[in-house]
C-alpha positions as semicolon CSV with decimal commas, in nm:
position;residue;x (nm);y (nm);z (nm)
1;X;1,038;-5,517;1,514
2;X;0,911;-5,160;1,539
3;X;0,826;-5,038;1,888
4;X;0,536;-4,791;1,888
5;X;0,677;-4,609;2,189
6;X;1,019;-4,523;2,051
7;X;0,973;-4,548;1,678
8;X;1,295;-4,750;1,660
9;X;1,372;-5,113;1,602
10;X;1,367;-5,273;1,945
11;X;1,656;-5,490;2,055
12;X;1,471;-5,623;2,360
13;X;1,112;-5,687;2,441
14;X;0,884;-5,910;2,637
15;X;0,906;-6,200;2,394
16;X;1,128;-6,095;2,102
17;X;1,175;-6,353;1,826
18;X;1,416;-6,622;1,936
19;X;1,365;-6,558;2,308
20;X;1,251;-6,903;2,415
21;X;1,117;-6,992;2,757
22;X;1,158;-7,371;2,777
23;X;0,852;-7,564;2,877
24;X;0,988;-7,697;3,210
25;X;1,065;-7,343;3,329
26;X;0,713;-7,230;3,243
27;X;0,562;-7,530;3,423
28;X;0,766;-7,455;3,735
29;X;0,657;-7,091;3,729
30;X;0,293;-7,199;3,695
31;X;0,331;-7,436;3,989
32;X;0,484;-7,162;4,204
33;X;0,196;-6,929;4,118
34;X;-0,074;-7,184;4,195
35;X;0,094;-7,280;4,521
36;X;0,096;-6,915;4,634
37;X;-0,256;-6,840;4,511
38;X;-0,409;-7,145;4,678
39;X;-0,216;-7,092;5,001
40;X;-0,311;-6,725;5,031
41;X;-0,679;-6,810;4,983
42;X;-0,668;-7,122;5,201
43;X;-0,809;-7,317;4,907
44;X;-0,623;-7,649;4,917
45;X;-0,311;-7,747;4,730
46;X;-0,169;-7,791;4,383
47;X;0,024;-8,085;4,246
48;X;0,256;-8,100;3,946
49;X;0,262;-8,428;3,758
50;X;0,559;-8,446;3,526
51;X;0,457;-8,759;3,339
52;X;0,174;-8,795;3,087
53;X;0,044;-9,114;3,253
54;X;0,042;-8,980;3,608
55;X;-0,297;-8,978;3,776
56;X;-0,426;-8,661;3,945
57;X;-0,484;-8,708;4,317
58;X;-0,842;-8,709;4,449
59;X;-0,738;-8,463;4,722
60;X;-0,565;-8,202;4,505
61;X;-0,751;-7,879;4,432
62;X;-0,561;-7,827;4,106
63;X;-0,345;-8,083;3,927
64;X;-0,117;-7,978;3,643
65;X;0,015;-8,264;3,433
66;X;0,296;-8,216;3,185
67;X;0,331;-8,432;2,877
68;X;0,128;-8,524;2,571
69;X;-0,183;-8,726;2,647
70;X;-0,498;-8,795;2,444
71;X;-0,820;-8,626;2,544
72;X;-0,991;-8,956;2,624
73;X;-0,719;-9,044;2,873
74;X;-0,746;-8,703;3,040
75;X;-1,120;-8,754;3,082
76;X;-1,067;-9,099;3,237
77;X;-0,812;-8,956;3,478
78;X;-1,045;-8,674;3,576
79;X;-1,327;-8,918;3,653
80;X;-1,091;-9,130;3,863
81;X;-0,989;-8,826;4,071
82;X;-1,338;-8,680;4,100
83;X;-1,217;-8,374;3,908
84;X;-1,262;-8,234;3,561
85;X;-1,040;-8,142;3,268
86;X;-1,037;-7,765;3,300
87;X;-0,780;-7,662;3,037
88;X;-0,551;-7,819;2,781
89;X;-0,265;-7,622;2,630
90;X;0,109;-7,578;2,599
91;X;0,386;-7,443;2,821
92;X;0,687;-7,287;2,654
93;X;0,719;-7,069;2,351
94;X;0,957;-6,969;2,075
95;X;0,974;-7,008;1,699
96;X;1,242;-7,277;1,680
97;X;1,219;-7,480;2,000
98;X;0,926;-7,713;1,948
99;X;1,104;-7,979;2,156
100;X;1,098;-7,743;2,453
101;X;0,725;-7,692;2,441
102;X;0,542;-7,908;2,693
103;X;0,174;-8,002;2,655
104;X;-0,026;-7,937;2,972
105;X;-0,351;-8,064;3,115
106;X;-0,505;-7,877;3,408
107;X;-0,749;-8,065;3,630
108;X;-0,959;-7,884;3,891
109;X;-1,289;-7,888;4,082
110;X;-1,438;-7,559;3,958
111;X;-1,690;-7,639;3,686
112;X;-1,907;-7,343;3,578
113;X;-2,143;-7,583;3,401
114;X;-2,223;-7,748;3,735
115;X;-2,317;-7,420;3,905
116;X;-2,684;-7,332;3,943
117;X;-2,823;-7,070;3,705
118;X;-2,731;-6,711;3,788
119;X;-3,021;-6,557;3,986
120;X;-3,194;-6,261;3,827
121;X;-3,132;-6,059;4,143
122;X;-2,754;-6,118;4,137
123;X;-2,631;-5,760;4,120
124;X;-2,297;-5,671;3,961
125;X;-2,192;-5,307;3,944
126;X;-1,916;-5,175;3,717
127;X;-1,770;-4,848;3,844
128;X;-1,622;-4,690;3,533
129;X;-1,382;-4,395;3,552
130;X;-1,340;-4,187;3,236
131;X;-1,151;-3,899;3,081
132;X;-1,187;-3,833;2,708
133;X;-1,305;-4,177;2,594
134;X;-1,587;-4,067;2,362
135;X;-1,493;-4,319;2,093
136;X;-1,537;-4,623;2,321
137;X;-1,768;-4,526;2,608
138;X;-2,091;-4,596;2,419
139;X;-1,980;-4,946;2,322
140;X;-1,865;-5,013;2,679
141;X;-2,200;-4,915;2,826
142;X;-2,389;-5,125;2,574
143;X;-2,166;-5,428;2,636
144;X;-2,196;-5,414;3,016
145;X;-2,570;-5,355;3,012
146;X;-2,622;-5,643;2,766
147;X;-2,458;-5,868;3,028
148;X;-2,696;-5,742;3,297
149;X;-2,429;-5,535;3,475
150;X;-2,520;-5,199;3,628
151;X;-2,287;-4,906;3,562
152;X;-2,181;-4,612;3,778
153;X;-1,971;-4,386;3,557
154;X;-1,745;-4,127;3,723
155;X;-1,612;-3,877;3,472
156;X;-1,303;-3,670;3,556
157;X;-1,426;-3,369;3,355
158;X;-1,370;-3,493;3,002
159;X;-1,319;-3,224;2,740
160;X;-1,472;-3,434;2,463
161;X;-1,822;-3,587;2,436
162;X;-1,767;-3,869;2,689
163;X;-1,988;-3,720;2,961
164;X;-2,265;-3,621;2,716
165;X;-2,276;-3,969;2,560
166;X;-2,296;-4,135;2,901
167;X;-2,558;-3,888;3,026
168;X;-2,784;-3,954;2,727
169;X;-2,759;-4,329;2,790
170;X;-2,835;-4,280;3,159
171;X;-3,144;-4,074;3,079
172;X;-3,306;-4,375;2,913
173;X;-3,156;-4,655;3,123
174;X;-3,200;-4,668;3,503
175;X;-2,915;-4,919;3,517
176;X;-2,666;-4,638;3,440
177;X;-2,570;-4,360;3,681
178;X;-2,336;-4,076;3,584
179;X;-2,149;-3,816;3,787
180;X;-1,859;-3,577;3,750
181;X;-1,568;-3,583;3,994
182;X;-1,475;-3,361;4,161
183;X;-1,827;-3,224;4,173
184;X;-1,751;-2,851;4,175
185;X;-1,512;-2,780;3,888
186;X;-1,244;-2,941;3,670
187;X;-0,929;-3,028;3,868
188;X;-0,593;-2,870;3,789
189;X;-0,435;-3,215;3,768
190;X;-0,544;-3,575;3,741
191;X;-0,527;-3,693;4,103
192;X;-0,575;-4,067;4,089
193;X;-0,579;-4,134;4,461
194;X;-0,863;-3,889;4,525
195;X;-1,060;-4,042;4,238
196;X;-1,004;-4,393;4,375
197;X;-1,120;-4,288;4,722
198;X;-1,445;-4,181;4,554
199;X;-1,462;-4,524;4,386
200;X;-1,403;-4,695;4,722
201;X;-1,692;-4,504;4,874
202;X;-1,926;-4,567;4,579
203;X;-1,845;-4,939;4,590
204;X;-1,908;-4,966;4,963
205;X;-2,242;-4,786;4,942
206;X;-2,358;-4,960;4,625
207;X;-2,542;-5,254;4,778
208;X;-2,414;-5,468;4,490
209;X;-2,322;-5,834;4,521
210;X;-2,000;-5,770;4,325
211;X;-1,818;-5,458;4,212
212;X;-1,584;-5,429;3,913
213;X;-1,351;-5,130;3,897
214;X;-1,347;-5,075;3,521
215;X;-1,182;-4,833;3,279
216;X;-1,356;-4,723;2,962
217;X;-1,086;-4,866;2,735
218;X;-1,107;-5,218;2,875
219;X;-1,289;-5,540;2,799
220;X;-1,311;-5,790;3,085
221;X;-1,336;-6,157;3,000
222;X;-1,376;-6,467;3,215
223;X;-1,116;-6,745;3,198
224;X;-1,373;-6,987;3,056
225;X;-1,490;-6,973;2,693
226;X;-1,854;-6,878;2,650
227;X;-1,900;-6,779;3,017
228;X;-1,996;-6,411;3,051
229;X;-1,842;-6,179;3,307
230;X;-2,154;-6,166;3,526
231;X;-2,203;-6,541;3,511
232;X;-1,835;-6,601;3,592
233;X;-1,853;-6,381;3,902
234;X;-2,153;-6,579;4,023
235;X;-1,960;-6,903;3,968
236;X;-1,653;-6,772;4,151
237;X;-1,871;-6,683;4,449
238;X;-2,020;-7,034;4,453
239;X;-1,666;-7,174;4,449
240;X;-1,598;-6,985;4,774
241;X;-1,397;-6,683;4,655
242;X;-1,465;-6,311;4,695
243;X;-1,201;-6,137;4,481
244;X;-1,073;-6,153;4,123
245;X;-0,728;-6,079;3,983
246;X;-0,657;-6,013;3,615
247;X;-0,385;-6,061;3,358
248;X;-0,316;-5,742;3,159
249;X;-0,315;-5,773;2,780
250;X;-0,236;-5,443;2,606
251;X;-0,376;-5,451;2,253
252;X;-0,174;-5,245;2,004
253;X;-0,255;-5,083;1,671
254;X;-0,064;-5,233;1,378
255;X;-0,256;-5,025;1,123
256;X;-0,502;-4,736;1,116
257;X;-0,812;-4,953;1,108
258;X;-0,968;-4,784;1,411
259;X;-1,150;-4,469;1,309
260;X;-1,328;-4,394;1,634
261;X;-1,625;-4,629;1,598
262;X;-1,690;-5,000;1,592
263;X;-1,608;-5,310;1,792
264;X;-1,278;-5,289;1,981
265;X;-1,234;-5,663;1,997
266;X;-1,280;-5,700;1,622
267;X;-1,053;-5,407;1,537
268;X;-0,752;-5,520;1,744
269;X;-0,606;-5,868;1,745
270;X;-0,240;-5,810;1,842
271;X;-0,132;-5,764;2,204
272;X;0,154;-5,772;2,451
273;X;0,134;-5,863;2,817
274;X;0,174;-5,588;3,075
275;X;0,545;-5,542;3,143
276;X;0,538;-5,322;3,455
277;X;0,537;-5,468;3,807
278;X;0,198;-5,302;3,871
279;X;0,045;-5,521;3,601
280;X;0,086;-5,827;3,822
281;X;-0,155;-5,701;4,090
282;X;-0,490;-5,632;3,926
283;X;-0,744;-5,719;4,195
284;X;-1,016;-5,506;4,042
285;X;-1,329;-5,708;4,114
286;X;-1,455;-5,805;4,458
287;X;-1,756;-5,882;4,671
288;X;-1,831;-5,579;4,892
289;X;-1,766;-5,639;5,260
290;X;-1,906;-5,506;5,590
291;X;-1,600;-5,281;5,603
292;X;-1,489;-5,069;5,304
293;X;-1,254;-5,239;5,058
294;X;-0,940;-5,025;5,032
295;X;-0,728;-4,994;4,719
296;X;-0,666;-4,622;4,662
297;X;-0,327;-4,627;4,836
298;X;-0,199;-4,886;4,586
299;X;-0,323;-4,701;4,280
300;X;-0,624;-4,929;4,249
301;X;-0,426;-5,250;4,208
302;X;-0,462;-5,434;4,539
303;X;-0,811;-5,470;4,691
304;X;-0,743;-5,512;5,062
305;X;-0,998;-5,645;5,312
306;X;-1,012;-5,908;5,589
307;X;-1,093;-6,257;5,469
308;X;-0,997;-6,191;5,109
309;X;-0,994;-6,506;4,895
310;X;-0,866;-6,442;4,543
311;X;-0,973;-6,689;4,275
312;X;-0,656;-6,857;4,142
313;X;-0,734;-6,822;3,771
314;X;-0,695;-6,467;3,648
315;X;-0,965;-6,308;3,439
316;X;-0,855;-6,130;3,121
317;X;-0,817;-5,753;3,127
318;X;-0,807;-5,666;2,759
319;X;-0,675;-5,310;2,746
320;X;-0,693;-5,078;2,443
321;X;-0,508;-4,764;2,562
322;X;-0,379;-4,651;2,221
323;X;-0,606;-4,716;1,926
324;X;-0,435;-4,539;1,635
325;X;-0,135;-4,317;1,574
326;X;-0,350;-4,003;1,587
327;X;-0,528;-4,120;1,900
328;X;-0,198;-4,205;2,069
329;X;-0,042;-3,868;1,995
330;X;-0,344;-3,681;2,123
331;X;-0,402;-3,894;2,431
332;X;-0,043;-3,933;2,550
333;X;0,130;-3,614;2,441
334;X;-0,159;-3,368;2,481
335;X;-0,416;-3,507;2,724
336;X;-0,212;-3,718;2,968
337;X;0,157;-3,643;3,017
338;X;0,110;-3,284;3,135
339;X;-0,200;-3,360;3,341
340;X;-0,060;-3,605;3,596
341;X;-0,036;-3,486;3,955
342;X;0,325;-3,385;4,041
343;X;0,277;-3,523;4,393
344;X;0,169;-3,862;4,258
345;X;0,454;-3,860;4,009
346;X;0,691;-3,823;4,302
347;X;0,541;-4,141;4,449
348;X;0,633;-4,330;4,131
349;X;0,284;-4,330;3,982
350;X;0,187;-4,243;3,621
351;X;0,507;-4,373;3,462
352;X;0,342;-4,588;3,196
353;X;0,363;-4,317;2,926
354;X;0,716;-4,199;3,004
355;X;0,866;-4,387;2,710
356;X;0,656;-4,194;2,456
357;X;0,767;-3,871;2,288
358;X;0,719;-3,671;1,969
359;X;0,938;-3,932;1,799
360;X;0,700;-4,216;1,885
361;X;0,513;-4,378;1,598
362;X;0,229;-4,515;1,814
363;X;0,227;-4,811;1,577
364;X;0,354;-5,164;1,642
365;X;0,442;-5,451;1,409
366;X;0,283;-5,796;1,450
367;X;0,625;-5,957;1,485
368;X;0,666;-5,801;1,829
369;X;0,322;-5,906;1,954
370;X;0,096;-6,203;2,025
371;X;-0,217;-6,268;1,823
372;X;-0,554;-6,317;1,990
373;X;-0,838;-6,491;1,810
374;X;-1,008;-6,723;2,060
375;X;-0,923;-6,847;2,408
376;X;-0,884;-7,199;2,275
377;X;-0,629;-7,082;2,018
378;X;-0,446;-6,875;2,279
379;X;-0,419;-7,177;2,508
380;X;-0,227;-7,365;2,242
381;X;0,051;-7,107;2,289
382;X;0,011;-6,915;2,612
383;X;-0,211;-7,110;2,850
384;X;0,008;-7,050;3,156
385;X;0,052;-6,680;3,094
386;X;-0,313;-6,599;3,037
387;X;-0,433;-6,802;3,339
388;X;-0,173;-6,680;3,588
389;X;0,068;-6,418;3,446
390;X;0,335;-6,664;3,560
391;X;0,638;-6,719;3,336
392;X;0,635;-6,359;3,218
393;X;0,983;-6,209;3,256
394;X;0,855;-5,899;3,438
395;X;0,669;-6,102;3,701
396;X;0,796;-5,975;4,040
397;X;0,691;-6,275;4,251
398;X;0,973;-6,515;4,347
399;X;0,979;-6,825;4,132
400;X;0,699;-6,706;3,905
401;X;0,905;-6,545;3,632
402;X;1,097;-6,731;3,365
403;X;1,416;-6,875;3,509
404;X;1,665;-6,942;3,228
405;X;1,889;-7,151;3,454
406;X;1,809;-7,501;3,581
407;X;1,585;-7,486;3,885
408;X;1,603;-7,719;4,186
409;X;1,327;-7,976;4,230
410;X;0,999;-7,839;4,355
411;X;0,987;-7,939;4,720
412;X;0,804;-7,662;4,902
413;X;0,524;-7,774;5,139
414;X;0,188;-7,808;4,971
415;X;0,331;-7,868;4,623
416;X;0,373;-8,226;4,501
417;X;0,608;-8,289;4,209
418;X;0,615;-8,628;4,041
419;X;0,880;-8,669;3,773
420;X;0,931;-8,951;3,528
421;X;1,211;-9,109;3,730
422;X;0,996;-9,137;4,043
423;X;0,691;-9,255;3,863
424;X;0,859;-9,507;3,638
425;X;0,705;-9,671;3,339
426;X;0,592;-9,978;3,535
427;X;0,423;-9,765;3,799
428;X;0,258;-9,563;3,527
429;X;0,121;-9,878;3,367
430;X;-0,006;-10,002;3,704
431;X;-0,173;-9,665;3,761
432;X;-0,334;-9,689;3,418
433;X;-0,474;-10,033;3,490
434;X;-0,600;-9,927;3,833
435;X;-0,775;-9,623;3,690
436;X;-0,944;-9,822;3,415
437;X;-1,066;-10,082;3,663
438;X;-1,199;-9,814;3,897
439;X;-1,378;-9,640;3,615
440;X;-1,521;-9,968;3,486
441;X;-1,684;-10,029;3,821
């Protein structure tokens, strides 16, 4: 596989061909993630059911059942538990280990279809920070405004047409506000923390119901098919949560299709998950609080405020940082690497372009990446990863990365694990009969 950063054939990667994460390891990582997410938000408990006939418990917030089961049976089980079938997919990956892939059914109590219509006055504000994104900023503004989301764009003194494009849009659309930061003159360096402090202040003073800290080269997507970003935020609020985390999906150019115009989502279909520890904290959407929400000190990754309740399913952060070989060379080698603040570099920030050099091709091959077409198709391969970022090798949270060695039984408080030995075939049959009788009533 050709790595666009080094221009060499990579010998290691996030999921190189043949690197198989067995299904049971992925299921355990997913369970560990859900346990932590639900505990931190005081939102109930998760159970793992390691038998396809096991019934989800009426008291569980989320039930994850491993094993192949027909859709009709999943629906019967959901009705019995007073839950719903939220997702169906597969845990485990790899080109030659089909036996190690485990079908999954996720039951929960968060149904967007059951939530009242989104009020017209529900106000979502995207605070967009930009520097030299003229090829994508117009499409971003159109996409957000079409979803009924207001935009406050803060430009860090772009040297291309980014600010002019946004200003023209703002002149004809009161839902768009534009400013330059800092206000007086272009800065000598890109100082992220100062920019984020400005974002913190704008968010706190916005009066919005929700704020999304957004970059120009991103597309945000809800975890549910056909549910828009604004609608999803309304649903999350009705479910009792006030903060959103994201899974990072870096889309990569495999050809020179992108010529500076068009639809990003249509032009790029191959991606890799974020492989830096910072990618696993992406709390970039929240409900403003009586006190300012602080995130500048963490580089914009961790929205900190009292009473934070983070929704357990991650939204998708589809990131398009490099869009062609020419764009990559200009952006990374000319516009970014020499512009980062030396003081912030000393803190360990701005390291994401360190692997690029004049030798870099800024082009990837599909064999080193995952393909994205629809959420439903993605779930048949990477349901766990896209919902939670669990099972990814770079995940820094204990128990949530892929563990290649056998793991001990899941026995932590708040997490119920039922395996086939405990359930037993006879018990499973009795459970089936009980559920059918209950449903028949």
